[in-house]
C-alpha positions in Angstrom: -22.1 136.2 78.0 -20.0 133.0 78.5 -21.1 129.4 78.5 -21.9 128.2 82.0 -19.9 125.0 82.5 -19.8 123.4 86.0 -17.3 120.8 87.0 -18.5 118.6 89.8 -15.6 116.7 91.5 -17.0 115.7 94.8 -14.4 112.9 95.3 -11.6 115.5 94.9 -9.8 113.8 92.1 -6.7 115.6 90.9 -7.5 117.4 87.7 -7.4 120.7 85.8 -11.0 121.8 85.9 -10.1 124.9 83.9 -8.8 122.8 81.0 -12.0 120.7 81.0 -14.1 123.9 80.9 -11.8 125.2 78.1 -12.3 121.9 76.1 -16.1 122.2 76.4 -16.1 125.9 75.6 -13.8 125.2 72.5 -16.4 122.8 71.1 -19.4 125.0 71.9 -17.7 128.0 70.2 -16.6 125.9 67.3 -20.1 124.6 66.8 -21.6 128.1 67.2 -23.7 127.2 70.2 -25.4 130.3 71.7 -23.3 131.7 74.5 -26.1 131.6 76.9 -26.1 127.8 77.5 -25.1 125.5 80.4 -23.7 122.0 80.9 -22.2 120.0 83.7 -19.1 117.8 83.8 -19.3 115.2 86.6 -16.0 113.5 87.6 -17.0 110.2 89.2 -15.7 106.7 90.0 -15.9 103.5 88.0 -18.7 102.0 90.1 -21.0 105.0 89.6 -20.3 105.1 85.8 -20.8 101.3 85.6 -24.2 101.6 87.3 -25.3 104.3 84.9 -23.9 102.4 81.9 -26.0 99.3 83.0 -29.1 101.4 83.7 -29.1 103.4 80.5 -27.2 101.2 78.0 -27.5 97.7 79.3 -23.7 97.3 79.6 -22.6 96.2 83.1 -19.2 97.7 83.0 -17.4 101.0 83.5 -16.4 103.1 80.5 -14.4 106.4 80.3 -17.3 108.8 79.6 -21.1 108.9 79.3 -23.0 111.7 77.7 -26.5 112.6 78.7 -28.0 115.2 76.4 -30.7 117.2 78.0 -34.2 116.9 76.7 -35.2 120.1 75.0 -37.5 121.8 77.4 -41.0 122.4 76.0 -40.9 126.0 77.2 -38.0 128.3 78.1 -37.5 128.5 81.8 -37.3 132.2 82.9 -33.8 133.1 84.3 -32.4 129.7 83.4 -29.9 129.1 80.7 -30.7 126.5 78.1 -29.3 123.3 79.5 -27.2 121.1 77.1 -26.7 118.1 79.4 -24.2 116.2 81.5 -20.9 114.4 80.9 -20.0 111.7 83.5 -16.3 110.8 83.5 -15.1 107.7 85.3 -11.8 109.2 86.6 -10.1 105.9 87.6 -11.0 104.3 84.3 -9.8 107.3 82.3 -6.7 107.6 84.4 -5.7 104.0 83.9 -6.4 104.3 80.2 -4.1 107.3 79.9 -1.4 105.6 81.9 -1.6 102.5 79.8 -1.3 104.6 76.6 1.4 106.9 78.0 -0.8 109.9 77.6 -0.9 113.0 79.7 -4.0 112.6 81.9 -5.2 116.2 81.7 -5.1 116.0 77.9 -6.9 112.6 77.9 -9.6 114.1 80.1 -9.9 117.1 77.8 -10.3 114.8 74.8 -13.1 113.0 76.6 -14.8 116.3 77.3 -14.5 117.3 73.6 -15.9 113.9 72.5 -18.7 114.0 75.1 -19.6 117.6 74.3 -20.0 116.7 70.6 -22.4 114.0 71.7 -24.4 116.5 73.7 -24.7 118.6 70.5 -26.1 115.6 68.5 -23.0 114.2 66.9 -22.7 110.4 66.8 -20.5 107.7 65.3 -22.8 104.9 64.6 -22.5 105.2 60.8 -19.4 105.9 58.6 -20.8 109.3 57.6 -21.7 110.4 61.1 -18.3 109.2 62.4 -16.4 111.1 59.7 -18.3 114.3 60.6 -17.8 113.8 64.3 -14.1 112.9 64.0 -13.5 116.1 61.9 -15.2 118.3 64.5 -13.2 116.5 67.2 -9.9 117.0 65.3 -10.6 120.7 64.9 -11.2 121.2 68.6 -8.2 119.1 69.6 -6.0 121.2 67.3 -7.3 124.4 68.9 -6.6 122.9 72.3 -3.1 121.6 71.3 -4.0 118.0 72.1 -2.2 115.4 69.9 -4.5 113.7 67.5 -2.8 110.4 68.3 -4.9 110.3 71.6 -8.0 109.6 69.5 -7.4 105.9 68.6 -7.4 105.1 72.3 -10.8 106.6 72.6 -12.0 104.9 69.5 -10.9 101.5 70.8 -12.4 102.0 74.3 -15.6 100.3 75.3 -18.3 100.6 72.6 -19.6 104.1 72.2 -20.2 106.6 74.9 -23.8 107.8 75.4 -26.7 107.3 77.6 
């Protein structure tokens, strides 16, 4: 059974949804997450992401991606896959960031999905040890996906960290 990854792109932004799913699947497989799990990638606008950032992190600005890990359900829900959480990507923000850095947008978005999926799985970068572990897992996934590692410093220098 495959991971169930839904891409919600209600605004109809131009993107490669298959690549985003492949990026998430790559991380889930790499981290040996059971195949019967689900997550959602929401492609949104800057205003929506800024409001979520303000609500959950107290930062009144857009950022490229927010990760919202699911709370572990106290009991398994029959006929429902274990839910990992949601990634919310601010498409205009991420698009401008990629253009500014001269990066291919589809690869930049895939990097954000890799990064966000690692957050859903409990990775973080708020200490040097955690950061080293997360960056290693991220580098492995990017190599598998064929995304240049030089895309990472852009992510590293973007607004603060990326979780809700």
